[in-house]
Phi, psi and omega in degrees: 000132180253117178258139179228129174251135186216138176244131181236126176276117183287161179227128174080017180229167176292325175289151183251342184201151174234130178251121184246145170229123181238149172244097189067238177256012179260132180283120178270318177201155176223135175226125175266138175258116184084191180086186179284106190310308182294318181294315182291324175295322178295314178299314181300319180291322182291325184272349180300128180089354180272158173286140182304316182299323178294319178296316178303311181300322184281325189259341183300129175091357178291134181251156177246106182060234180269000179286150180280000182214183178203173176299315176299319178296319178294327174297318177298320178296314180300314180295323177299318178295315180299312183294324177295321179291324181290331183280343182280000000 
């Protein structure tokens, strides 16, 4: 089993950072630093145990109000970076 811990500094959201733990391509845990507490905890709970690519497909492009991004979209960006690094 390959465990990976990754920290991503968010851009354009109330949350400031996302802390990811993956086992291969499966999400073991997600923690948002800052942001809407209930919403970010809900997103983190929903994606636990999912494949990273599925989460990316589902969350990529979601906007928050008039912002061009959101906490879920930033999670997709973070996972895309992690998966890109793992493939190299």
